[in-house]
N, C-alpha and C positions, 0 to 999 in steps of 0.2 A: 504494500500500500504506500501512498505518497508520503505519509508521515512516519513510516517505519514501524508503526505499531501493528502487531499481528491481530487480525480480527478472528472471530469465532469460526467463520467460514474458511479462513486460511488454515486454521488448526485442523479442521476436519479434512481438508484436502491433503494436508501434509501427512496425517495419520494414514489415510488411504494409500498415499503413494508409498510410504514406508512398508505398509503391509504387502503392497504389490511387489516391491523390490525383494522383500524377504521371501515371498512365495516363489519368485523367479529363481533366486539363488538356491532355494531348497530343491527345486526341480532339477537344476543343473547338478547339484551335489548328488541327488539320488541317481541321476543318469550316470554320473561319473563312478559312483559306487558299483553300479551294474556293469559298466564297461570294465572296471578294474577286476571284477570277479571273473570276467570272461577273458582277461588277459590283454585287453586293448589299451589299458592305461595302467601305469604302475601305482603302487600304494602311496608313494610320496606325493604324486600329483593329487591323489584322492584326499590325503591328509591336508594338503594345502587348500584344496577347495573347501574342506570342512572348516578350517580355520577362518577362511574368508567369510563363509556363511555365518559362523558364530559371531564374528566381529560386526558384520552388518546388522544382524538381529539385535545384538546388545546395543549398538549405536542407535539404531532406530528406536529401541525401547526407551533409552535415556533421553533422546531428543523429544520423543512423544510425551514423556513424563514432564519434561521441562515446559513444553508448550501448554499442556493441560494445566500445570501448576500456575503458569502465568495467567491464564484465563480465570482460574479460581481465585487467585489473589486479587485480580481486578474486581471481581464480584464482591469479595469480602470487604475491600476498601470502599466500594460504593455503598455497601450496607452500613459500614461504620460512619461514613459521612452523613448518610440519611438519618441515622439515629442522633447524631450530634446536632443537626440543624432542626430537628422536630421541636417545635415550641412546647413549653410546659402546658399540660392540659389541666384546666381548672376543674375541680371536683364540683359537680352540679348537685344542688339540693332540691328536692321536690316536696312541695307542700300541697296537701289536699284538704278540702273542707269548704264550708260556707264562708262567705265574705261580705263585708259591708263597704260601700263606697265612702271614702273620706273626702275626695274631690274627684276631678275628672280623670286622674291618672294614678290614684293611690287607693289601695285596698287595706282593710283591717280584717285579718283572719284570727279572731279570738286573741287580740292583743298583739299580734304579729303584723308589722307594717310591711306592705309590699308595694313597690313603685314599678309601674308597668314600663318595661323596656321599649325603646325605639319611638316613644311618643311624648309629646308635651301638650298638656291641656291647660286651659285658663284656670287660674286660681279661684278658690271659692268666692273671694271678695272682688274679683276682677269684673269690670264692666266693659261691654262693647257697645257700639252704636249702630242702629239701623235707621237711616234717614235722619240722623241727628237725635234720635230718641234713644235714651239709655236702655241697654238690655243686659240683664244679669246672666251673661254667657257662662261664667264659672259655675253658678248655681245650676243652670240647665245641663251643663256637661256632667256634673255630679249626679243629677237626676237620671240622665240617660244611662250612665254607668250602673246605677242602682237597678234600672229596669233590665239590664243585661244579666246581672247577677241573680236577682229575683229569688233569693233563698236557695238556689240550686248549688250543688257541689261543683267546685272548680279545681283545676290542677295547675299549679305554678312551678316553673323550673327556674332556679336562680343559680348564678355562679359568683356573685359578688354583692357588695353592699355599697350604698352611697355615704356621703359624709354625715348624714343624719342617722345612720345605722339601719336604714330601710333596705330590705332585700330587693335587688333589681332583678325582675323576672318577666318572663312571658307567661301569660295565663290563658287557659282554654276551658271553655265549657264543653259539653259533649258535642256541640255543633259548630263552635266558632272560636277564633282567636279574639279575645276581648279587646286587646289593644288595637288590632287591625280594624275591628268594627267601629271603635271610637273615631278612628281616622276616616273610615268610610262614611260616617255620619256627618263629617265636617266639624266635629267638636273636639278634635285634637289634631296636632300637626305632626306629621312623620319627620323624625330627625334624619340628619344627613346619612347616618350609618344604618338606617333601617333597611330591612330586607326589601327586595324588589316588589313583593306583593303589597307592602305598606306604601311604597312610592306610587304604585299604580292606583291604589285606593285614594291616596292624597290628591293625585292629579285629577281623578274622576270627580271627587267632591268639589274641587276647586272649579272645574269646568262647568259643573251643574249648579254652582253657587249654593252649596249646602252648608248649613250651620254657620261657622265663623266666616266662611267665604262669601256670605251674603251680608256681611257687616263690615264696619270699620273697626279694626281691633289691633291691639298691640301684641306682638309676640309674647307669649307667657314668660320667656326668659328675660325679655326686656322689661316687662312689667315688674317682675320680681326684683330686678336690679334697681329700678326706680323707687319701689315701695318697700323693699326690705334690704336696706343697704348693709346691714350687719346681721346676716342670718345665723351666724355661729359666734356669739360673743364669748369672750374669754374671761375666766375668773379663777383666782387662786383657790384650789381645793381646800376645804376645811378638814381638819383632823380632830379626832376626839381622843382624849387620854384613854389608855387601855382600861384603867380602873373604872371608868364611867360607862363603858360600853355594855350594852344589853346583849343577851343571847341572840344569836342570829336566827331569824325565821326565814326560810327560803320561800320565794314566790315564783312558781313555775307553772307553765301550762304545756299543752302538747307540742308547742313549737319552740319552747325554751324559756328564757327569763321573761317575767310578766310585769314587772314594775316599770311604769312609763315615766321617763324624765322629759319634761317639757320646758322650753325656754320661751318666755313671752317677749313681746316687742318692748315691754317696759324694762326688760332685763331681769325679771324674776325667774329663778330656776326652781321649779316645783316638780315633785314626783307624786304620782297617783298610784294607789294600790287597787287591785281587783276588788270590785264591790263598792268603791267610793263613787260619789255622785257624778263626777265628770270623767270617770275612767274611760267609758266607751267612746266618748267624743273627743278625747285627748289625742293629739297627734304627737307621738314621741320623737325626740331627737336621739334619745338613747334608751336602752332597755337594761334593767338590772334584775338580779336574782335575789337581792336582799336590800333592806333599808340601809344597812351599814355601807354597802357599796354605793348607793345613791348619794348618801350624805358625804361620803369620802370624795365623791366627784363634784361636790359643791351644791347639791340640791337640798331643798327642804320639803317636808311632807305637806301635802295639801290639807287644808283645814276642814274641807268638806268632802 
């Protein structure tokens, strides 16, 4: 070949040729043995032919072995490179059960917050405008998501969390992809990295002027940037002397830690326990398994 590298087809051809040469020399040797027996050729010539045959066979075997070894080593090297460049695979978590809509792209599954991947819906407080008339588009997006859930069981698959501790996931009912349907109704925007089916649904809703596309609206991310300038405030964590600490009571549900830590716009850090008045409607930034953990992170217990 032009680059001097033997290909698999060259190796096969070479092996066939060596086998052919070996067979020819073996025939010559056999004939010479036969003639020697009849007196037409002496024993020395026959011995010489045998030595030549042995040398050719051994040489052919060695060369064939080297060629095959070369091909095998190339395959092994290819496999090693393939293993080295394969990216690390994130472990997926699956959650199943009923869910409630928190807003147009966030679910609450018995205290577990799930953010729908690939979409961005208007916030609950966000308003859009149709012909100059205010429209509570965020509230309507949440209502439509609620209608999709409708108390039925859903399955969500997540491989990561966002900065608020919410699971980023795609969720399905028995008949549809929930996030994709929100985009198809025009009540959520498909993000740039969304699958092709989401982009198709987004383009169709836009062309038909469905939902948000029939109004004047601010992109949800832009609205959040303008109205929530400091979504993750910082605060020095409080510590409690060991002697004053109470026995730890764990709070867990089927999905993990169940204490909800919420950061208000006024800067209050409050945690809510299961059964408290505002637990179900609280949107957590963090989840804790014990009150001690929540207090160590800087949160105080809800008064109601």
